[in-house]
N, CA, C and O of each residue as an XYZ file, in Angstrom:
856
protein
N      -0.066      5.319     21.723
C       0.117      4.534     20.500
C       1.605      4.384     20.190
O       2.404      5.278     20.470
N       1.955      3.257     19.616
C       3.305      3.061     19.064
C       3.214      3.323     17.563
O       2.403      2.718     16.861
N       4.060      4.236     17.085
C       3.968      4.723     15.708
C       5.293      4.519     14.986
O       6.366      4.709     15.559
N       5.198      4.126     13.716
C       6.359      4.137     12.818
C       6.107      5.205     11.762
O       5.048      5.233     11.134
N       7.089      6.084     11.571
C       6.972      7.185     10.618
C       7.913      6.932      9.435
O       9.066      6.544      9.620
N       7.408      7.154      8.228
C       8.244      7.079      7.026
C       8.090      8.387      6.259
O       7.041      8.654      5.672
N       9.142      9.196      6.268
C       9.120     10.514      5.623
C      10.559     10.886      5.285
O      11.426     10.924      6.158
N      10.801     11.162      3.985
C      12.183     11.428      3.585
C      12.644     12.848      3.915
O      13.847     13.092      4.014
N      11.708     13.793      4.089
C      12.074     15.166      4.445
C      12.423     15.217      5.932
O      11.549     15.032      6.780
N      13.681     15.465      6.249
C      14.160     15.371      7.622
C      13.404     16.308      8.561
O      13.016     15.902      9.657
N      13.194     17.550      8.147
C      12.528     18.507      9.024
C      11.105     18.060      9.356
O      10.677     18.144     10.507
N      10.378     17.587      8.350
C       9.017     17.124      8.598
C       9.019     15.869      9.465
O       8.187     15.721     10.359
N       9.957     14.974      9.194
C      10.045     13.743      9.984
C      10.289     14.064     11.458
O       9.632     13.518     12.345
N      11.253     14.966     11.703
C      11.552     15.340     13.089
C      10.373     16.081     13.713
O      10.106     15.936     14.906
N       9.674     16.870     12.912
C       8.504     17.581     13.419
C       7.397     16.633     13.845
O       6.748     16.845     14.869
N       7.182     15.580     13.054
C       6.167     14.582     13.394
C       6.544     13.832     14.672
O       5.688     13.542     15.507
N       7.831     13.524     14.813
C       8.278     12.837     16.028
C       7.967     13.693     17.256
O       7.374     13.217     18.224
N       8.379     14.973     17.202
C       8.142     15.865     18.332
C       6.664     16.048     18.623
O       6.252     16.085     19.782
N       5.867     16.162     17.569
C       4.427     16.360     17.730
C       3.777     15.164     18.417
O       3.017     15.328     19.372
N       4.076     13.967     17.932
C       3.441     12.769     18.498
C       3.906     12.517     19.927
O       3.114     12.109     20.777
N       5.177     12.755     20.192
C       5.665     12.566     21.555
C       5.048     13.579     22.503
O       4.814     13.271     23.671
N       4.781     14.784     22.017
C       4.145     15.808     22.849
C       2.751     15.382     23.281
O       2.276     15.771     24.348
N       2.093     14.574     22.439
C       0.753     14.091     22.767
C       0.793     12.736     23.477
O      -0.238     12.083     23.639
N       1.979     12.322     23.895
C       2.100     11.114     24.704
C       2.270      9.818     23.939
O       2.191      8.742     24.531
N       2.500      9.894     22.635
C       2.667      8.679     21.842
C       4.143      8.317     21.701
O       5.016      9.166     21.879
N       4.412      7.065     21.385
C       5.781      6.577     21.238
C       6.105      6.364     19.768
O       5.400      5.634     19.072
N       7.168      6.998     19.299
C       7.632      6.780     17.931
C       8.665      5.660     17.978
O       9.806      5.875     18.387
N       8.262      4.471     17.559
C       9.140      3.303     17.626
C      10.275      3.392     16.612
O      11.375      2.897     16.859
N      10.006      4.028     15.466
C      11.027      4.195     14.433
C      10.605      5.308     13.495
O       9.415      5.524     13.264
N      11.595      6.016     12.955
C      11.349      7.060     11.958
C      12.363      6.875     10.852
O      13.565      7.016     11.080
N      11.895      6.561      9.650
C      12.787      6.206      8.545
C      12.535      7.114      7.349
O      11.559      7.863      7.310
N      13.441      7.031      6.372
C      13.357      7.945      5.234
C      13.192      7.286      3.890
O      13.279      7.963      2.865
N      12.952      5.961      3.853
C      12.753      5.292      2.568
C      11.833      4.092      2.746
O      11.616      3.615      3.860
N      11.295      3.612      1.623
C      10.286      2.550      1.661
C      10.815      1.216      2.184
O      10.150      0.598      3.016
N      11.984      0.742      1.734
C      12.473     -0.532      2.278
C      12.656     -0.489      3.798
O      12.362     -1.464      4.489
N      13.145      0.650      4.316
C      13.331      0.782      5.760
C      11.991      0.786      6.484
O      11.896      0.324      7.621
N      10.949      1.308      5.826
C       9.608      1.302      6.416
C       9.142     -0.126      6.647
O       8.686     -0.468      7.739
N       9.257     -0.955      5.624
C       8.814     -2.350      5.740
C       9.591     -3.057      6.849
O       9.007     -3.791      7.645
N      10.902     -2.838      6.902
C      11.727     -3.471      7.932
C      11.333     -2.995      9.326
O      11.256     -3.796     10.257
N      11.080     -1.685      9.473
C      10.738     -1.125     10.781
C       9.409     -1.669     11.290
O       9.257     -1.942     12.481
N       8.449     -1.824     10.384
C       7.143     -2.361     10.797
C       7.274     -3.819     11.214
O       6.669     -4.245     12.198
N       8.058     -4.579     10.472
C       8.256     -5.983     10.826
C       8.945     -6.116     12.184
O       8.661     -7.041     12.945
N       9.853     -5.184     12.480
C      10.596     -5.248     13.739
C       9.784     -4.758     14.930
O       9.812     -5.376     15.994
N       9.057     -3.646     14.760
C       8.426     -2.986     15.911
C       6.931     -3.276     16.074
O       6.382     -3.046     17.151
N       6.264     -3.772     15.034
C       4.828     -4.062     15.098
C       4.046     -2.896     15.714
O       3.434     -3.053     16.770
N       4.064     -1.736     15.063
C       3.416     -0.551     15.647
C       1.893     -0.631     15.590
O       1.323     -1.473     14.896
N       1.249      0.268     16.336
C      -0.203      0.380     16.281
C      -0.647      1.051     14.995
O      -1.733      0.771     14.486
N       0.196      1.943     14.462
C      -0.151      2.680     13.246
C       1.114      3.159     12.550
O       2.133      3.436     13.183
N       1.018      3.248     11.240
C       2.117      3.730     10.401
C       1.706      5.051      9.766
O       0.586      5.190      9.273
N       2.619      6.023      9.781
C       2.408      7.277      9.051
C       3.449      7.315      7.941
O       4.648      7.264      8.215
N       3.004      7.403      6.693
C       3.958      7.378      5.590
C       3.642      8.403      4.514
O       2.483      8.732      4.259
N       4.699      8.895      3.893
C       4.576      9.739      2.712
C       4.407      8.834      1.501
O       4.560      7.617      1.605
N       4.093      9.423      0.354
C       3.964      8.655     -0.885
C       5.285      8.591     -1.632
O       5.769      7.506     -1.952
N       5.865      9.744     -1.910
C       7.108      9.800     -2.679
C       8.306      9.709     -1.747
O       8.532     10.576     -0.903
N       9.064      8.640     -1.923
C      10.247      8.434     -1.090
C      11.338      7.762     -1.901
O      11.078      7.237     -2.984
N      12.570      7.774     -1.378
C      13.651      7.044     -2.053
C      13.301      5.557     -2.137
O      12.548      5.059     -1.300
N      13.832      4.843     -3.129
C      14.893      5.328     -4.019
C      14.415      6.046     -5.284
O      15.214      6.732     -5.921
N      13.152      5.915     -5.668
C      12.716      6.457     -6.955
C      11.930      7.741     -6.878
O      11.723      8.395     -7.900
N      11.484      8.125     -5.693
C      10.684      9.334     -5.489
C       9.444      9.373     -6.392
O       9.106     10.404     -6.972
N       8.781      8.220     -6.490
C       7.524      8.185     -7.258
C       6.380      7.807     -6.322
O       5.695      8.682     -5.793
N       6.172      6.507     -6.116
C       5.069      6.079     -5.244
C       5.512      4.972     -4.291
O       4.709      4.146     -3.856
N       6.816      4.975     -3.976
C       7.376      3.895     -3.152
C       6.684      3.752     -1.798
O       6.418      2.639     -1.343
N       6.395      4.886     -1.160
C       5.770      4.835      0.153
C       4.390      4.210      0.122
O       4.026      3.437      1.008
N       3.632      4.547     -0.894
C       2.278      4.014     -1.011
C       2.304      2.529     -1.351
O       1.495      1.755     -0.839
N       3.229      2.138     -2.209
C       3.329      0.711     -2.539
C       3.805     -0.101     -1.340
O       3.383     -1.242     -1.149
N       4.684      0.487     -0.534
C       5.117     -0.187      0.691
C       3.952     -0.328      1.659
O       3.819     -1.350      2.332
N       3.102      0.704      1.730
C       1.927      0.645      2.596
C       0.994     -0.480      2.151
O       0.439     -1.198      2.982
N       0.826     -0.629      0.839
C      -0.019     -1.712      0.328
C       0.572     -3.074      0.674
O      -0.154     -3.998      1.039
N       1.877     -3.191      0.559
C       2.545     -4.445      0.917
C       2.301     -4.776      2.388
O       2.025     -5.923      2.740
N       2.406     -3.765      3.235
C       2.182     -3.976      4.666
C       0.735     -4.357      4.957
O       0.470     -5.173      5.840
N      -0.196     -3.769      4.218
C      -1.620     -4.043      4.450
C      -2.006     -5.461      4.028
O      -3.039     -5.981      4.450
N      -1.175     -6.077      3.199
C      -1.457     -7.458      2.789
C      -0.951     -8.461      3.815
O      -1.282     -9.645      3.748
N      -0.144     -7.986      4.769
C       0.418     -8.872      5.788
C      -0.661     -9.227      6.809
O      -1.721     -8.602      6.845
N      -0.382    -10.236      7.640
C      -1.280    -10.629      8.708
C      -0.478    -10.743      9.998
O       0.421    -11.579     10.086
N      -0.783     -9.922     11.000
C      -1.846     -8.897     10.972
C      -1.405     -7.648     10.219
O      -0.229     -7.283     10.229
N      -2.355     -7.007      9.572
C      -2.048     -5.803      8.804
C      -2.048     -4.590      9.728
O      -2.979     -4.417     10.514
N      -1.011     -3.740      9.646
C      -0.992     -2.552     10.491
C      -1.953     -1.486      9.984
O      -2.276     -1.442      8.797
N      -2.405     -0.633     10.886
C      -3.158      0.548     10.466
C      -2.189      1.495      9.764
O      -1.034      1.619     10.171
N      -2.657      2.160      8.714
C      -1.782      3.029      7.912
C      -2.463      4.358      7.618
O      -3.602      4.398      7.152
N      -1.753      5.438      7.897
C      -2.212      6.772      7.509
C      -1.206      7.357      6.531
O      -0.052      7.595      6.887
N      -1.644      7.589      5.298
C      -0.802      8.222      4.287
C      -0.934      9.734      4.438
O      -2.040     10.274      4.478
N       0.205     10.404      4.521
C       0.234     11.860      4.651
C       1.080     12.376      3.499
O       2.302     12.231      3.512
N       0.439     12.981      2.498
C       1.141     13.303      1.264
C       0.779     14.688      0.745
O      -0.174     15.315      1.208
N       1.560     15.150     -0.225
C       1.295     16.446     -0.841
C       0.322     16.332     -2.002
O      -0.203     17.342     -2.471
N       0.074     15.114     -2.470
C      -0.809     14.943     -3.629
C      -1.493     13.589     -3.570
O      -1.159     12.742     -2.741
N      -2.454     13.400     -4.460
C      -3.210     12.146     -4.509
C      -2.604     11.251     -5.579
O      -2.593     11.608     -6.757
N      -2.106     10.097     -5.179
C      -1.596      9.100     -6.117
C      -2.754      8.162     -6.447
O      -3.024      7.208     -5.718
N      -3.438      8.451     -7.564
C      -4.680      7.742     -7.867
C      -4.474      6.269     -8.182
O      -5.371      5.455     -7.962
N      -3.292      5.919     -8.697
C      -3.071      4.545     -9.126
C      -3.261      3.558     -7.986
O      -3.851      2.493     -8.171
N      -2.761      3.912     -6.804
C      -2.820      2.975     -5.683
C      -3.701      3.446     -4.533
O      -3.989      2.669     -3.623
N      -4.139      4.718     -4.557
C      -4.896      5.251     -3.422
C      -6.176      4.464     -3.175
O      -6.476      4.098     -2.038
N      -6.933      4.203     -4.247
C      -8.195      3.471     -4.081
C      -7.945      2.065     -3.549
O      -8.700      1.571     -2.712
N      -6.877      1.416     -4.038
C      -6.561      0.067     -3.572
C      -6.195      0.086     -2.089
O      -6.590     -0.803     -1.335
N      -5.437      1.107     -1.674
C      -5.069      1.212     -0.268
C      -6.307      1.400      0.600
O      -6.459      0.732      1.623
N      -7.189      2.306      0.195
C      -8.366      2.602      0.999
C      -9.332      1.420      1.057
O     -10.158      1.330      1.965
N      -9.225      0.519      0.087
C     -10.084     -0.666      0.066
C      -9.457     -1.841      0.815
O     -10.126     -2.835      1.098
N      -8.160     -1.717      1.134
C      -7.465     -2.825      1.789
C      -8.002     -3.031      3.201
O      -8.398     -2.083      3.879
N      -8.004     -4.271      3.619
C      -8.486     -4.576      4.962
C      -9.942     -4.228      5.168
O     -10.374     -3.977      6.293
N     -10.705     -4.211      4.080
C     -12.112     -3.843      4.191
C     -12.317     -2.384      4.537
O     -13.386     -1.993      5.007
N     -11.276     -1.564      4.299
C     -11.386     -0.138      4.577
C     -11.200      0.218      6.038
O     -11.415      1.367      6.424
N     -10.801     -0.752      6.864
C     -10.623     -0.499      8.295
C      -9.167     -0.167      8.598
O      -8.255     -0.775      8.037
N      -8.954      0.794      9.483
C      -7.603      1.128      9.903
C      -6.760      1.717      8.800
O      -5.603      1.337      8.622
N      -7.347      2.663      8.043
C      -6.604      3.254      6.932
C      -7.044      4.701      6.738
O      -8.196      5.054      6.987
N      -6.105      5.530      6.290
C      -6.439      6.930      6.049
C      -5.522      7.547      5.010
O      -4.428      7.045      4.752
N      -5.980      8.644      4.415
C      -5.188      9.357      3.395
C      -5.487     10.846      3.564
O      -6.591     11.303      3.269
N      -4.492     11.596      4.041
C      -4.644     13.033      4.244
C      -3.606     13.787      3.421
O      -2.494     13.302      3.208
N      -3.980     14.976      2.962
C      -3.056     15.834      2.228
C      -2.373     16.780      3.211
O      -3.019     17.387      4.065
N      -1.055     16.890      3.073
C      -0.262     17.667      4.025
C      -0.734     19.113      4.139
O      -0.868     19.643      5.242
N      -0.986     19.744      2.998
C      -1.321     21.172      3.040
C      -2.744     21.434      3.512
O      -3.154     22.587      3.645
N      -3.508     20.353      3.769
C      -4.872     20.531      4.258
C      -4.999     20.142      5.734
O      -6.084     20.199      6.313
N      -3.871     19.748      6.328
C      -3.870     19.453      7.755
C      -3.462     20.728      8.480
O      -2.276     20.974      8.700
N      -4.439     21.526      8.846
C      -4.141     22.821      9.449
C      -4.234     22.837     10.954
O      -3.884     23.834     11.584
N      -4.698     21.752     11.543
C      -4.899     21.708     12.984
C      -4.169     20.494     13.549
O      -4.449     19.357     13.168
N      -3.238     20.744     14.455
C      -2.420     19.678     15.013
C      -3.266     18.637     15.747
O      -3.097     17.436     15.536
N      -4.170     19.095     16.606
C      -4.990     18.161     17.369
C      -5.893     17.344     16.434
O      -6.138     16.161     16.670
N      -6.373     17.982     15.390
C      -7.212     17.267     14.421
C      -6.428     16.139     13.762
O      -6.955     15.046     13.553
N      -5.161     16.413     13.437
C      -4.320     15.382     12.832
C      -4.095     14.220     13.800
O      -4.219     13.056     13.420
N      -3.765     14.543     15.046
C      -3.516     13.493     16.043
C      -4.788     12.684     16.295
O      -4.725     11.466     16.463
N      -5.933     13.349     16.323
C      -7.207     12.639     16.494
C      -7.469     11.704     15.310
O      -7.934     10.579     15.490
N      -7.165     12.181     14.100
C      -7.353     11.354     12.906
C      -6.457     10.125     12.959
O      -6.870      9.026     12.589
N      -5.226     10.322     13.425
C      -4.301      9.195     13.552
C      -4.836      8.177     14.556
O      -4.728      6.968     14.350
N      -5.411      8.683     15.642
C      -5.986      7.793     16.639
C      -7.164      6.997     16.100
O      -7.330      5.821     16.427
N      -7.984      7.644     15.271
C      -9.134      6.934     14.687
C      -8.674      5.827     13.756
O      -9.253      4.741     13.735
N      -7.630      6.105     12.987
C      -7.093      5.089     12.081
C      -6.516      3.926     12.890
O      -6.762      2.763     12.570
N      -5.748      4.239     13.938
C      -5.155      3.194     14.770
C      -6.232      2.325     15.418
O      -6.009      1.141     15.669
N      -7.396      2.910     15.687
C      -8.497      2.175     16.324
C      -9.347      1.405     15.324
O     -10.347      0.791     15.700
N      -8.953      1.433     14.042
C      -9.694      0.682     13.028
C     -10.627      1.514     12.189
O     -11.379      0.973     11.378
N     -10.596      2.829     12.366
C     -11.463      3.699     11.588
C     -10.854      4.069     10.236
O      -9.746      3.652      9.899
N     -11.599      4.854      9.481
C     -11.157      5.314      8.161
C     -11.224      6.829      8.119
O     -12.238      7.425      8.481
N     -10.135      7.451      7.675
C     -10.072      8.905      7.566
C      -9.585      9.250      6.165
O      -8.491      8.847      5.769
N     -10.396      9.997      5.413
C     -10.039     10.335      4.037
C     -10.264     11.826      3.804
O     -11.338     12.353      4.093
N      -9.251     12.492      3.285
C      -9.363     13.909      2.958
C     -10.424     14.090      1.868
O     -10.446     13.323      0.905
N     -11.296     15.083      2.000
C     -12.334     15.306      0.974
C     -11.765     15.485     -0.430
O     -12.395     15.083     -1.407
N     -10.586     16.079     -0.539
C      -9.986     16.268     -1.865
C      -9.583     14.929     -2.467
O      -9.662     14.745     -3.681
N      -9.154     13.999     -1.628
C      -8.821     12.650     -2.107
C     -10.067     11.992     -2.681
O     -10.019     11.375     -3.745
N     -11.179     12.126     -1.973
C     -12.444     11.559     -2.455
C     -12.824     12.165     -3.795
O     -13.206     11.446     -4.718
N     -12.719     13.493     -3.906
C     -13.106     14.157     -5.161
C     -12.261     13.674     -6.330
O     -12.786     13.416     -7.413
N     -10.958     13.552     -6.118
C     -10.085     13.131     -7.213
C     -10.333     11.688     -7.616
O     -10.279     11.354     -8.800
N     -10.604     10.835     -6.644
C     -10.881      9.435     -6.977
C     -12.201      9.296     -7.720
O     -12.334      8.446     -8.601
N     -13.173     10.124     -7.371
C     -14.460     10.076     -8.063
C     -14.345     10.571     -9.502
O     -15.165     10.216    -10.348
N     -13.334     11.385     -9.780
C     -13.157     11.900    -11.146
C     -12.369     10.937    -12.026
O     -12.199     11.187    -13.219
N     -11.887      9.840    -11.449
C     -11.122      8.890    -12.260
C     -11.992      8.301    -13.354
O     -13.182      8.066    -13.146
N     -11.402      8.059    -14.529
C     -12.169      7.398    -15.582
C     -12.645      6.023    -15.128
O     -11.875      5.246    -14.565
N     -13.891      5.736    -15.372
C     -14.437      4.432    -14.990
C     -13.963      3.351    -15.964
O     -13.722      3.623    -17.141
N     -13.836      2.149    -15.467
C     -13.420      1.023    -16.294
C     -14.522      0.729    -17.307
O     -15.622      0.338    -16.915
N     -14.254      0.908    -18.600
C     -15.304      0.697    -19.601
C     -15.794     -0.746    -19.659
O     -16.916     -0.993    -20.099
N     -14.969     -1.710    -19.221
C     -15.413     -3.106    -19.264
C     -16.576     -3.362    -18.322
O     -17.323     -4.325    -18.495
N     -16.730     -2.495    -17.323
C     -17.851     -2.661    -16.399
C     -19.188     -2.393    -17.077
O     -20.236     -2.785    -16.566
N     -19.152     -1.720    -18.236
C     -20.398     -1.449    -18.961
C     -20.918     -2.682    -19.693
O     -22.090     -2.736    -20.066
N     -20.052     -3.670    -19.900
C     -20.437     -4.825    -20.706
C     -21.346     -5.764    -19.926
O     -21.219     -5.912    -18.711
N     -22.266     -6.395    -20.652
C     -23.107     -7.423    -20.052
C     -22.273     -8.698    -19.876
O     -21.219     -8.831    -20.499
N     -22.728     -9.634    -19.041
C     -21.993    -10.901    -18.885
C     -21.774    -11.613    -20.224
O     -20.699    -12.162    -20.466
N     -22.793    -11.603    -21.097
C     -22.643    -12.257    -22.402
C     -21.608    -11.539    -23.258
O     -20.817    -12.188    -23.942
N     -21.602    -10.205    -23.229
C     -20.613     -9.451    -24.003
C     -19.197     -9.732    -23.500
O     -18.252     -9.770    -24.288
N     -19.052     -9.929    -22.194
C     -17.733    -10.267    -21.649
C     -17.295    -11.645    -22.135
O     -16.120    -11.866    -22.428
N     -18.248    -12.565    -22.217
C     -17.936    -13.895    -22.749
C     -17.449    -13.800    -24.187
O     -16.454    -14.419    -24.563
N     -18.168    -13.013    -24.984
C     -17.796    -12.843    -26.392
C     -16.415    -12.215    -26.495
O     -15.594    -12.648    -27.304
N     -16.153    -11.191    -25.677
C     -14.858    -10.511    -25.730
C     -13.729    -11.461    -25.320
O     -12.643    -11.417    -25.898
N     -13.976    -12.306    -24.340
C     -12.958    -13.276    -23.924
C     -12.633    -14.235    -25.064
O     -11.476    -14.616    -25.245
N     -13.645    -14.624    -25.828
C     -13.414    -15.529    -26.964
C     -12.711    -14.808    -28.109
O     -11.885    -15.399    -28.805
N     -13.037    -13.535    -28.303
C     -12.307    -12.739    -29.302
C     -10.833    -12.692    -28.934
O      -9.965    -12.795    -29.801
N     -10.550    -12.533    -27.623
C      -9.169    -12.461    -27.145
C      -8.420    -13.760    -27.414
O      -7.193    -13.766    -27.513
N      -9.167    -14.870    -27.533
C      -8.546    -16.159    -27.867
C      -8.260    -16.279    -29.360
O      -7.680    -17.265    -29.815
N      -8.680    -15.254    -30.121
C      -8.429    -15.258    -31.561
C      -9.490    -15.964    -32.376
O      -9.250    -16.297    -33.537
N     -10.667    -16.203    -31.796
C     -11.715    -16.936    -32.496
C     -12.449    -16.046    -33.490
O     -12.553    -14.834    -33.302
N     -12.951    -16.663    -34.542
C     -13.787    -15.984    -35.524
C     -15.204    -15.892    -34.990
O     -15.541    -16.510    -33.980
N     -16.047    -15.102    -35.689
C     -17.451    -15.002    -35.274
C     -18.140    -16.364    -35.310
O     -18.938    -16.690    -34.432
N     -17.824    -17.152    -36.331
C     -18.446    -18.470    -36.451
C     -18.041    -19.373    -35.284
O     -18.865    -20.109    -34.740
N     -16.773    -19.307    -34.911
C     -16.280    -20.127    -33.802
C     -16.920    -19.698    -32.486
O     -17.272    -20.535    -31.654
N     -17.066    -18.390    -32.306
C     -17.708    -17.869    -31.089
C     -19.156    -18.326    -31.028
O     -19.645    -18.737    -29.975
N     -19.846    -18.250    -32.178
C     -21.244    -18.678    -32.231
C     -21.371    -20.147    -31.839
O     -22.287    -20.516    -31.104
N     -20.461    -20.984    -32.324
C     -20.494    -22.400    -31.991
C     -20.230    -22.640    -30.514
O     -20.858    -23.502    -29.899
N     -19.296    -21.873    -29.937
C     -18.944    -22.059    -28.524
C     -20.080    -21.639    -27.598
O     -20.267    -22.222    -26.530
N     -20.836    -20.625    -28.012
C     -21.891    -20.094    -27.149
C     -23.283    -20.599    -27.546
O     -24.281    -20.256    -26.912
N     -23.336    -21.418    -28.604
C     -24.605    -21.969    -29.085
C     -25.599    -20.858    -29.438
O     -26.767    -20.901    -29.053
N     -25.105    -19.865    -30.179
C     -25.953    -18.779    -30.677
C     -25.652    -18.607    -32.160
O     -24.735    -19.233    -32.692
N     -26.432    -17.753    -32.825
C     -26.214    -17.526    -34.257
C     -25.084    -16.519    -34.449
O     -24.728    -15.770    -33.539
N     -24.534    -16.523    -35.660
C     -23.493    -15.537    -35.976
C     -24.061    -14.124    -35.933
O     -23.345    -13.181    -35.595
N     -25.334    -13.967    -36.269
C     -25.970    -12.655    -36.201
C     -25.985    -12.147    -34.760
O     -25.762    -10.965    -34.501
N     -26.252    -13.068    -33.827
C     -26.260    -12.680    -32.413
C     -24.859    -12.273    -31.957
O     -24.700    -11.318    -31.195
N     -23.848    -13.003    -32.428
C     -22.461    -12.662    -32.093
C     -22.112    -11.280    -32.640
O     -21.506    -10.464    -31.946
N     -22.501    -11.026    -33.889
C     -22.216     -9.729    -34.499
C     -22.874     -8.599    -33.707
O     -22.301     -7.519    -33.560
N     -24.089     -8.858    -33.196
C     -24.791     -7.851    -32.389
C     -24.046     -7.595    -31.077
O     -23.906     -6.452    -30.643
N     -23.574     -8.672    -30.458
C     -22.815     -8.512    -29.213
C     -21.516     -7.733    -29.464
O     -21.138     -6.865    -28.678
N     -20.848     -8.059    -30.565
C     -19.588     -7.380    -30.873
C     -19.826     -5.899    -31.128
O     -19.040     -5.056    -30.695
N     -20.910     -5.580    -31.829
C     -21.256     -4.172    -32.061
C     -21.493     -3.459    -30.727
O     -21.098     -2.307    -30.550
N     -22.144     -4.161    -29.791
C     -22.378     -3.581    -28.469
C     -21.082     -3.352    -27.712
O     -20.919     -2.348    -27.020
N     -20.164     -4.299    -27.854
C     -18.851     -4.166    -27.199
C     -18.116     -2.940    -27.735
O     -17.580     -2.142    -26.965
N     -18.096     -2.796    -29.068
C     -17.405     -1.660    -29.673
C     -18.004     -0.338    -29.191
O     -17.276      0.610    -28.898
N     -19.309     -0.284    -29.113
C     -19.981      0.949    -28.681
C     -19.642      1.275    -27.235
O     -19.310      2.416    -26.914
N     -19.725      0.279    -26.363
C     -19.499      0.521    -24.937
C     -18.040      0.797    -24.610
O     -17.732      1.428    -23.599
N     -17.133      0.318    -25.475
C     -15.715      0.608    -25.266
C     -15.281      1.869    -26.008
O     -14.096      2.195    -26.062
N     -16.263      2.575    -26.580
C     -15.994      3.836    -27.287
C     -14.991      3.671    -28.425
O     -14.092      4.492    -28.609
N     -15.168      2.589    -29.184
C     -14.308      2.344    -30.342
C     -15.055      2.785    -31.596
O     -16.013      2.125    -31.999
N     -14.640      3.883    -32.222
C     -15.385      4.465    -33.334
C     -15.291      3.631    -34.605
O     -14.326      2.892    -34.797
N     -16.299      3.750    -35.478
C     -16.282      3.024    -36.761
C     -15.058      3.341    -37.609
O     -14.624      2.519    -38.416
N     -14.501      4.541    -37.422
C     -13.320      4.938    -38.200
C     -12.154      3.999    -37.936
O     -11.256      3.863    -38.767
N     -12.173      3.345    -36.763
C     -11.092      2.418    -36.424
C     -11.509      0.980    -36.704
O     -11.027      0.047    -36.061
N     -12.416      0.809    -37.675
C     -13.053     -0.486    -37.886
C     -12.057     -1.628    -38.037
O     -12.265     -2.709    -37.486
N     -10.982     -1.399    -38.775
C     -10.020     -2.473    -38.992
C      -9.293     -2.876    -37.730
O      -8.795     -3.997    -37.629
N      -9.226     -1.963    -36.753
C      -8.471     -2.234    -35.538
C      -9.349     -2.434    -34.308
O      -8.837     -2.708    -33.222
N     -10.659     -2.302    -34.465
C     -11.523     -2.323    -33.281
C     -11.441     -3.642    -32.522
O     -11.477     -3.663    -31.291
N     -11.332     -4.727    -33.252
C     -11.210     -6.037    -32.587
C      -9.942     -6.088    -31.746
O      -9.957     -6.575    -30.615
N      -8.853     -5.586    -32.298
C      -7.574     -5.571    -31.574
C      -7.665     -4.668    -30.356
O      -7.219     -5.043    -29.272
N      -8.238     -3.482    -30.523
C      -8.354     -2.531    -29.419
C      -9.235     -3.085    -28.304
O      -8.963     -2.876    -27.121
N     -10.292     -3.795    -28.693
C     -11.172     -4.396    -27.693
C     -10.425     -5.466    -26.902
O     -10.571     -5.564    -25.683
N      -9.628     -6.265    -27.602
C      -8.841     -7.304    -26.935
C      -7.826     -6.682    -25.975
O      -7.628     -7.192    -24.872
N      -7.190     -5.596    -26.380
C      -6.216     -4.928    -25.513
C      -6.886     -4.418    -24.239
O      -6.327     -4.523    -23.147
N      -8.090     -3.867    -24.392
C      -8.829     -3.393    -23.214
C      -9.122     -4.555    -22.272
O      -9.056     -4.411    -21.051
N      -9.446     -5.700    -22.850
C      -9.744     -6.888    -22.043
C      -8.489     -7.391    -21.327
O      -8.530     -7.701    -20.136
N      -7.375     -7.470    -22.057
C      -6.149     -8.030    -21.499
C      -5.576     -7.150    -20.390
O      -4.927     -7.657    -19.476
N      -5.808     -5.841    -20.460
C      -5.313     -4.941    -19.418
C      -5.957     -5.244    -18.076
O      -5.405     -4.902    -17.031
N      -7.136     -5.892    -18.096
C      -7.828     -6.220    -16.850
C      -7.418     -7.587    -16.298
O      -7.768     -7.925    -15.167
N      -6.694     -8.357    -17.067
C      -6.401     -9.722    -16.626
C      -5.144     -9.765    -15.757
O      -4.747    -10.836    -15.296
């Protein structure tokens, strides 16, 4: 396999190079920051990319965002994220990219077997999916999007509320009674967990929840 490595820790980066070469693979490039990762992939067109999450310049989620950028390209490279923690904001999006083919996410401290790691990299390069069980557990614990609880009609009502319409205007637009609109709005408030104590602001809070999804 031809591999591009992105890891800002020099010792780990050099260790990965030596490990992969020992198993007969070619490291086309080894870089220490996200912009260099994107450039290296464009130049070398590797079979698979191994990247950390936190890298320069900001040491937040640059590596993972660069991986997502690469996965949107055509052809998209296979990507294995090797990190110390689960970045929930983008991890699910990465694992869903490319239909879930040729992608993996492993935690560094849970990779205890060298051959197992190399085998996992090979599966990802071949179009498979490899996900650390801890990554799965953390993603499953993420708060679910409350808007998914709404019925199609409730979503319609919420979209009209977001336009600033009154109950009467919504009723006219949907050809229903104002009583029906009020019932839908009550359902929206309940499903979005907006308590009666916030009655004066519930309409605003519901709109904010809607706009965050747009």
